[in-house]
N, C-alpha and C positions, 0 to 999 in steps of 0.2 A: 205266813200266808196271808194275802190281803183278803178282807172281808168283802163279799159281793156288795155292790151299790144297791142301796134301798131308795125307793122313790122319796123325794122330799115333799112333804105335805104342803109346804109353803109355795111350791111352784106348780101352777096348774098343768094338767096334762097336755102335752103337746107344745108347751111353751119352750122356747130355746133356753138351754141351760149355759150359764157363764161360769168361768172359773175364777171370778173375782177380779182383782186388779189387773191381771194379765190381759183380760179381754177389754177392759176399760181404759188401759194405758194412754191411748191417744187423746182421750178427752179429759184426763185428770190434770189437775194443776194448770199450767200455761195452756194446755190443750183445750181447756174450757174457753179461754180468752180467744185463741185461735178459731174455734168453732163459731163463737159469737161474731167475731170480726169478718170471717169468711161469709157467714150468714147475712150480715148486714151488707157486705159488698155484693154478694149475689143478688139481693133484692134491689139494691141501688142501681148496679149496673144494668140488670135486666130491665127494670122499669124505665130507666133512662133511655136505653137502646131501643126497646120496643116502641116508646113514644117517638123517638127521632126517626126510626125506620118507617113508621107508619105515617108521619106527618111532614117530615122534611128530608126524606131520602136523598132527593136530587141535590141538596145543598152540600152534603159530605158523605157520600155513600161508604167511602173506605173507613172514615172515622167511626161511623155509626156501626158498621158491620164488625170492626175491631172491638168495640164496646160490647157487642153482643157475644163475641168469641170470649172476651174476659168474663163475662157473666157466666157462660157455660163452664169455663175453668174453675171459677170460683164455687159454682155449684157442685162439681165433681169432687173438689177438695172438701167441701163442707160435709157431703154425704159420706165420704171415705173416712174422715176423722170421726164422725158420729158412729159409723158402723164399726169401726175398729177390726182387728184381726190382721193377719199377715197379707192377705190379698188387698185389702183395703189399704194397708200401709204402702204397698208397691204402687197402687193407683195414685195415692196422695203424693208420693215421691215424684212420679212422673208428671203429675199435674203441677206440682210446685216448680219443678225444673222447667216445664213448659212456660209457666206463668212468669218466671224470672227471665227466660230467654225472650218472651214477648215484651215485658216491661223494658228490657235493655235495648231490644231492636227498635220497637216503637218509639221509645224515649229518645234514642239516638237519632232516628229518622226525623222526628219532629224538630230536633234541634238543627239538624244539617239541611233540611228541606221543609221549612214550615209552611210553604205554599202547597204542599201535598196534602196538608190537613187544614181545610178551611174552618173546621170546628174540632174542639178537643175530644180525645178519647180518654178512657179511664187511665190509660198508660202514657198519655202525652207528657213529654217533659219529665219522664220517670215518675209520673203520678203526682206531680206538683199540685195539681188541683184538688188532690186528696191527702194533702200533708205528707206526700212521699210514702204513704202506707202501702200502695201497690208494689213499691220496691222493697220495703221492709218485710211485708207479709211472707212472700215466698222464701226469703232467707231465714226468717224466724221458723217457718214451717219445716224447712229442710233440716234445720238444727234440731228442732223439737222431735221430729220423726226419728232422726238418728239417735238422739239421746234417749227417748223412751224405748226404742228397740233395745239398746244396751241394757236398760234396767229390767227388761222382761226375761233376759236370758238367765 
C-alpha cells in the first residue's frame, strides 16, 4: 500500500512540483546548449528585424518580415525547451519542423532568385551569414527532442 504524499517543507506552498529529471529532460545536457543558442538567436533576430522594419522597411520588406518570423519561431522554441513537459515538446517539435522548412525554402529561394531579397534574412543562403546555424539548429533540436523523449519513457 502506498503511503500518502506529505508536503515537502523545501517547496513553498503553491509552487509547482516537478518530478525531477523527467520534467527537466528538455533542458538537460545538450538541451542547455540548444536553449542558449535559441535564446541568442531570438534576441539577435528580433532586434535586427525590429530595427530593419522600423528604419528601412521599404528597402526589403520581405526579407525583414521573414527575419521577424524567424525570431518568433526561435522564441517559441526557446520557451518550449525551458518549460518542458509533453505539451511543450510537441510545440518545440512543430516549431523546429517549421524552422527547418523555412530555412530550406528561404535558403533555396535566395539562391534561385537573389533579386527577390535585396537584403539578407536570417535564413538566406541556408543561414550562411550565421555560420549555417539556422540550418543546423532545427535538425539538432529535432534529434534532441526525439532522443530526450525516448529517455523519459
